[in-house]
C-alpha positions as CSV (number, residue, x, y, z in Angstrom):
1,X,-2.5,-32.2,-37.5
2,X,0.3,-33.5,-39.5
3,X,3.7,-31.6,-38.8
4,X,6.8,-30.6,-41.1
5,X,9.9,-30.3,-39.5
6,X,12.9,-29.1,-41.1
7,X,15.7,-30.4,-39.1
8,X,19.4,-29.2,-39.1
9,X,21.5,-32.9,-38.6
10,X,24.6,-31.1,-38.0
11,X,27.5,-32.3,-39.6
12,X,26.3,-35.4,-40.2
13,X,27.2,-38.3,-37.8
14,X,25.1,-39.4,-35.2
15,X,26.7,-38.7,-32.1
16,X,26.9,-34.4,-33.1
17,X,22.8,-34.7,-33.9
18,X,20.5,-32.9,-30.8
19,X,18.1,-34.8,-29.0
20,X,15.8,-33.0,-30.7
21,X,17.1,-33.7,-33.7
22,X,16.8,-37.4,-33.6
23,X,13.3,-37.4,-31.9
24,X,11.9,-35.2,-34.8
25,X,13.4,-37.9,-36.9
26,X,12.1,-40.8,-35.2
27,X,8.9,-39.8,-34.7
28,X,8.8,-38.5,-38.4
29,X,6.6,-41.1,-41.4
30,X,8.8,-38.9,-44.1
31,X,12.4,-37.9,-44.6
32,X,13.0,-35.8,-47.4
33,X,16.4,-33.9,-49.0
34,X,19.1,-33.5,-50.8
35,X,20.2,-37.0,-51.8
36,X,23.7,-36.4,-49.7
37,X,22.0,-35.6,-46.5
38,X,19.2,-38.2,-46.6
39,X,22.3,-40.9,-46.9
40,X,23.9,-39.4,-43.7
41,X,20.3,-40.4,-42.1
42,X,19.5,-43.6,-43.7
43,X,20.6,-46.4,-41.4
44,X,20.3,-44.6,-38.0
45,X,16.0,-43.9,-38.8
46,X,15.6,-47.2,-41.1
47,X,11.8,-48.1,-41.7
48,X,11.0,-44.6,-43.4
49,X,9.8,-43.3,-46.4
50,X,12.8,-41.6,-48.1
51,X,12.5,-38.3,-51.0
52,X,15.2,-36.9,-52.1
53,X,16.4,-34.4,-54.7
54,X,19.3,-33.6,-56.6
55,X,21.6,-30.5,-55.8
56,X,19.8,-27.2,-57.4
57,X,16.3,-28.6,-56.7
58,X,15.6,-27.3,-53.5
59,X,11.9,-25.4,-54.4
60,X,11.4,-28.7,-55.5
61,X,12.1,-30.6,-52.2
62,X,10.2,-27.9,-50.3
63,X,7.1,-28.5,-52.5
64,X,7.7,-32.5,-52.1
65,X,7.8,-31.9,-48.0
66,X,5.1,-30.0,-48.1
67,X,2.6,-31.9,-50.1
68,X,3.6,-35.1,-47.7
69,X,2.5,-33.1,-44.8
70,X,-0.8,-32.4,-46.2
71,X,-1.4,-35.6,-46.6
72,X,-1.6,-36.0,-42.9
73,X,2.2,-37.5,-42.5
74,X,4.8,-36.5,-40.5
75,X,7.8,-35.0,-42.7
76,X,11.1,-34.4,-41.7
77,X,13.5,-31.9,-44.1
78,X,17.1,-32.7,-43.7
79,X,19.9,-30.1,-43.8
80,X,23.1,-30.4,-43.2
81,X,24.4,-28.2,-40.4
82,X,21.8,-26.0,-39.1
83,X,18.2,-25.3,-40.6
84,X,18.3,-22.2,-40.9
85,X,21.9,-21.1,-42.1
86,X,21.9,-21.9,-45.4
87,X,19.3,-24.5,-45.0
88,X,15.7,-24.9,-46.0
89,X,13.7,-23.8,-43.2
90,X,13.2,-19.9,-44.8
91,X,12.2,-21.7,-48.3
92,X,9.6,-23.8,-46.7
93,X,7.9,-21.0,-44.8
94,X,8.3,-18.5,-48.6
95,X,6.6,-21.5,-50.1
96,X,4.0,-22.4,-47.9
97,X,3.0,-18.6,-47.6
98,X,-0.1,-17.4,-45.4
99,X,-1.5,-20.8,-44.7
100,X,-1.6,-22.3,-41.8
101,X,-0.8,-25.9,-43.3
102,X,1.2,-27.8,-42.4
103,X,1.9,-26.8,-39.0
104,X,6.7,-26.2,-39.3
105,X,8.7,-26.7,-36.7
106,X,12.6,-25.5,-37.0
107,X,14.9,-27.9,-35.3
108,X,18.3,-26.1,-35.3
109,X,21.1,-28.0,-36.0
110,X,25.4,-27.7,-35.5
111,X,26.4,-25.5,-37.9
112,X,29.7,-26.0,-39.7
113,X,31.1,-22.4,-37.9
114,X,30.7,-24.6,-34.4
115,X,31.6,-28.1,-35.7
116,X,34.7,-27.2,-37.7
117,X,36.0,-24.2,-35.4
118,X,35.9,-26.7,-32.3
119,X,37.7,-29.1,-34.5
120,X,40.1,-26.4,-35.0
121,X,40.4,-25.3,-31.3
122,X,38.2,-22.1,-30.6
123,X,38.5,-19.8,-33.6
124,X,35.6,-18.2,-33.0
125,X,35.9,-16.7,-29.5
126,X,35.0,-13.5,-30.4
127,X,32.8,-11.6,-32.9
128,X,33.0,-12.9,-36.4
129,X,30.9,-13.5,-39.6
130,X,29.8,-16.6,-41.8
131,X,30.0,-15.9,-45.3
132,X,29.2,-18.5,-48.0
133,X,31.5,-17.5,-51.6
134,X,28.7,-19.9,-53.6
135,X,27.9,-17.3,-56.1
136,X,24.6,-19.3,-57.6
137,X,22.4,-17.7,-55.6
138,X,24.1,-14.3,-54.4
139,X,25.8,-12.0,-56.4
140,X,29.5,-12.1,-56.5
141,X,30.1,-8.6,-55.6
142,X,28.0,-8.8,-52.7
143,X,30.2,-11.5,-51.8
144,X,33.0,-9.7,-52.4
145,X,31.5,-6.1,-50.1
146,X,30.9,-8.1,-47.6
147,X,34.3,-9.6,-47.2
148,X,36.0,-6.3,-47.4
149,X,33.8,-5.1,-44.6
150,X,34.4,-8.4,-42.5
151,X,38.3,-7.7,-42.9
152,X,37.5,-3.9,-41.8
153,X,35.7,-4.9,-39.0
154,X,38.2,-7.0,-37.7
155,X,35.8,-10.2,-37.7
156,X,37.0,-13.8,-37.4
157,X,35.3,-15.7,-40.5
158,X,33.9,-18.5,-41.2
159,X,33.5,-19.3,-44.8
160,X,31.4,-21.5,-46.6
161,X,31.5,-23.2,-50.3
162,X,35.0,-22.0,-50.6
163,X,35.5,-23.8,-53.8
164,X,34.1,-26.5,-56.1
165,X,34.0,-27.5,-60.1
166,X,32.2,-24.6,-61.1
167,X,33.7,-22.6,-58.6
168,X,37.6,-23.5,-59.0
169,X,39.0,-19.6,-58.2
170,X,36.4,-18.4,-55.6
171,X,39.0,-18.6,-52.7
172,X,42.0,-17.8,-54.3
173,X,39.6,-14.6,-55.4
174,X,38.2,-14.4,-51.9
175,X,41.7,-14.2,-50.1
176,X,42.8,-12.1,-52.6
177,X,40.3,-9.5,-51.6
178,X,41.1,-10.2,-47.6
179,X,44.8,-9.2,-48.5
180,X,43.7,-5.6,-49.3
181,X,43.0,-5.2,-45.9
182,X,44.5,-8.0,-43.7
183,X,48.5,-9.2,-43.5
184,X,49.7,-12.1,-45.8
185,X,50.5,-14.1,-42.5
186,X,46.8,-13.6,-40.8
187,X,46.3,-17.3,-38.9
188,X,43.6,-19.1,-41.1
189,X,42.5,-22.8,-40.9
190,X,40.8,-25.7,-42.8
191,X,38.6,-27.9,-42.0
192,X,37.8,-30.8,-44.6
193,X,34.9,-33.8,-43.8
194,X,33.7,-32.1,-40.5
195,X,32.0,-34.9,-38.5
196,X,32.7,-37.9,-41.2
197,X,35.3,-40.2,-42.3
198,X,38.5,-38.4,-43.7
199,X,38.0,-35.4,-41.1
200,X,41.2,-33.1,-41.2
201,X,42.0,-29.9,-39.9
202,X,44.8,-27.4,-40.7
203,X,46.6,-24.4,-40.1
204,X,48.1,-22.1,-42.0
205,X,48.6,-18.3,-43.3
206,X,46.1,-16.5,-45.2
207,X,48.8,-16.2,-47.9
208,X,49.0,-19.9,-48.0
209,X,45.4,-20.1,-47.9
210,X,45.3,-18.4,-51.5
211,X,47.0,-21.4,-53.5
212,X,44.8,-24.1,-50.9
213,X,43.5,-26.8,-52.3
214,X,40.1,-26.6,-50.6
215,X,36.7,-28.2,-51.8
216,X,33.0,-28.0,-50.9
217,X,33.0,-30.4,-48.2
218,X,35.8,-28.0,-46.6
219,X,35.0,-25.0,-43.9
220,X,36.9,-22.3,-44.0
221,X,38.2,-20.0,-40.8
222,X,40.2,-16.6,-40.9
223,X,41.5,-14.9,-37.7
224,X,41.1,-11.8,-36.7
225,X,44.1,-9.6,-35.7
226,X,44.2,-11.3,-32.0
227,X,43.9,-15.0,-33.3
228,X,46.9,-17.1,-32.2
229,X,48.3,-21.0,-32.3
230,X,48.7,-22.7,-28.7
231,X,49.5,-26.0,-28.5
232,X,48.6,-26.6,-32.6
233,X,45.2,-25.3,-32.2
234,X,43.8,-22.2,-33.4
235,X,42.5,-19.7,-30.7
236,X,41.1,-16.1,-30.8
237,X,41.3,-15.1,-27.4
238,X,38.2,-12.6,-26.1
239,X,40.1,-10.9,-23.2
240,X,39.0,-12.6,-20.3
241,X,42.4,-12.1,-19.0
242,X,46.3,-11.6,-19.5
243,X,48.6,-14.3,-20.6
């Protein structure tokens, strides 16, 4: 029976792809995905059939992958980062429903909270929350509640989708919500283009983050009350020892 693998490819560079993800792509006949993500793997996995859809066509993309697998092809649906964290794994299961075909395998990948955190230093060593600021599928009131509760719980945070052309003020709005609870000098960090050309990491205060010129290729990190900067790196101690 043909198989549909939903594959997290990590931040996009081959060295940050897992061995299991590499194997799934090599064993596939067809690679399906958002155009930008497919372009990241085309050179490394040439000779495959590539099928793409633009942004906001996620359901069409998943149906395309399922149909190809039902034709007897081994299909890999590629997702940036992890296949289950803001990826296509859940939608594939929803669309396939209770059917047993095609067989599905979820192949995890390195999500931006991990890969971006490593570039900044060690900002997520203790409990943390991952929150997307995209309100295309989630009501902003719910996002605001999650930000507010994470701040009150003193969680470090990884913030995905901080800003876009259609959402130019979302990061500023999020910072204003956090500043209701957190001090303006709370340590934060931003990583641009994780694992890709132009990768850059910067640290700043929450007040400075409020006016920072971020974009959709950024992942934002908010420290907790213990977060500090050590040797230029953003570090959140877990409390193993007193220094």
